[in-house]
Structures are given as structure tokens and as C-alpha cells.
N, C-alpha and C positions, 0 to 999 in steps of 0.2 A: 532584491531579491526577485526574480522573474516571475513572471504570471501563473506559470505552471507550478511552480516551485510552491508559491503561494498557495495556488490551489490544492497540491498535492497536503500540504500542512491543515489546510482546513477541513479536506476530505477526512483525513485521519481523525481530526478531532469531533467531525460529526461522528463517523463510524465508532469512535471509542463511547460518545456520549450515547449512541443507539444502542450499547450493550448495556450503559449503566442505567440508563432510564425507559428502556425497551420500549423506546417510540422508533419508528423507521428511521432510515439515514436520510430521506427526503424530510421529513419533519423535522429531524434535527437540524439541516441545512437552513430551512425558515425559521426556526426557534434563534439559531445564531446568526441570522440576518445576512445570508451569503450575499446577497444583492447589494449591501453597503459594503460589504467587507472584501468582494471580489468585484471590482468595479467593470472589467471585460465582460461584455457578454458570451466571447467566444470561449472563455476561459471557462465560465460557468458552464455553456453546454458540454466542456469536455470532463468538468468535474461530475457531471450527473451520468456522462456516456462510462467515465471508469466506475463509479459506484455500482452502475448497472451491471456492468463487465463482472465485476467481483461478486454482486449478489446472484447472478443467473449459473455462474460457473464456479461457485465456492466448494462444492465435494471436488470436483477437479482440480482446482487451485490446490485445497489442502492436501490433497493425496500426491501432487506433484512436489508441495514442500515436504511433506513427511517422506518422501524418498529420496530428497537431499539432504536430511539430516542426517548425522554421523554420530554415533552414541548418543542420540539426544530422542525426545519424541515430542508430539504437537503438545501434549499436555504439560510440559515442562515449561513451554514459551511462556512468558508474561503476555497478557494481552495485548499492550502495544507491540511488541515485537512480532507476533501473529499478524496483527492487524498491517503493520508495515510489509511484513513479507508477502500478505495475500494481494495488497494493492502493487506493490511490484511486479507480482507474477502476472496480474490483471493487464498490467501496462504493457510487458513484453509481449504476453502471449496473444491478447485479444486487440489491444490498441497499436500494436506495432512500432512501440518505442525501441529505441537500438538499446541493445544490453547494456553497454557502457553507461550511457544515460540513466536508466533504469537504476544500474547498482549505484552510481552517484547520489542520485536523489534520495534512494532509500537508506543509504549509509547518512546522510546528512540527517534525515529524520531520526534515525535510530541515535547517532548522537546526541541531537537536540534534546531529545525526550528522555532518553536512557542511559547515555555518556559512552565514552569512546569504547569500552569493552563490548558493548551491543554493537556498536557501530562494526567492529571488527568480526562479530559474528556474524551479522547479515551480510557482510561483504562476502564472506567464505560459503554462507548457504547459498545466496544469490548465484556467486560464481559458480559453485557446482551445480545448481539447478538450470543455469542458462546455458552452461556449455553442454550440459547434457541434452537439451532441447536444440541445439545447433549442430549437434555430432550426427553424422549420417546413420 
């Protein structure tokens, strides 16, 4: 597993914990011992930047996701699916990660945490969302 792949998974777990225990994502990074779980310092910085990008831009990201859902709404998404979509949108929009990489990594997380059907759903939403961003 690559460094950023591991970092994405770790951040997803920290963000999920933050929703459950009402502590900040940063506090959960400490509680979940980021320094020992993510040994590469550059990857730790990247994770924190991604977490900050999601946090600073959550309203815009959520509106962006909502506009890409077909016959669906944000309140119907599971918490994990919503978190995965938010991270993916932030990666592409604010971290300048190429759309194919973003989609592949988000689908991988969705399949791992919620199963193949969710992976297909995430793929479809991100494909629609990221194509819309790149359209003139």
C-alpha cells in the first residue's frame, strides 16, 4: 500500500472518529497515533493539508457533491460514503490530484469500508462531479 493510500485511509478513520467522539480531526490524529502509523513526515504533512482543505471548504464541497447526486440527496449517504466523497472532492479541487487518481483511491476506500456496490456508487458520483469541473 502506497504512502498516500495509507494516508487517505488514516484520514478517513480520523474524520469518522471526529464525527463519533466530537473531538477535532487533529485531536483524533493524535489519539490514533499518526506519528507511529504514518512514518513518512511528508505524508503526515500531506494528510494534514488534505484535512484542512476539507474542513475549510466543507460547505462548498458538500454543495458540489449534492449537485452531482442523481435521484439522491446528501442526507441519504452513509457517513462513511459522505466522508469519502468529501475527501475526494478536496483532493481534486484543492490539492490538485489528477481526477483518475482521486477516483481510483476513493473507490478503493469505498469498497474496503462499505463494499463493491458503494464503490460503484462513489465511482459514478465522482465521475459526474469531476467531469463537470473539467468541462468548459
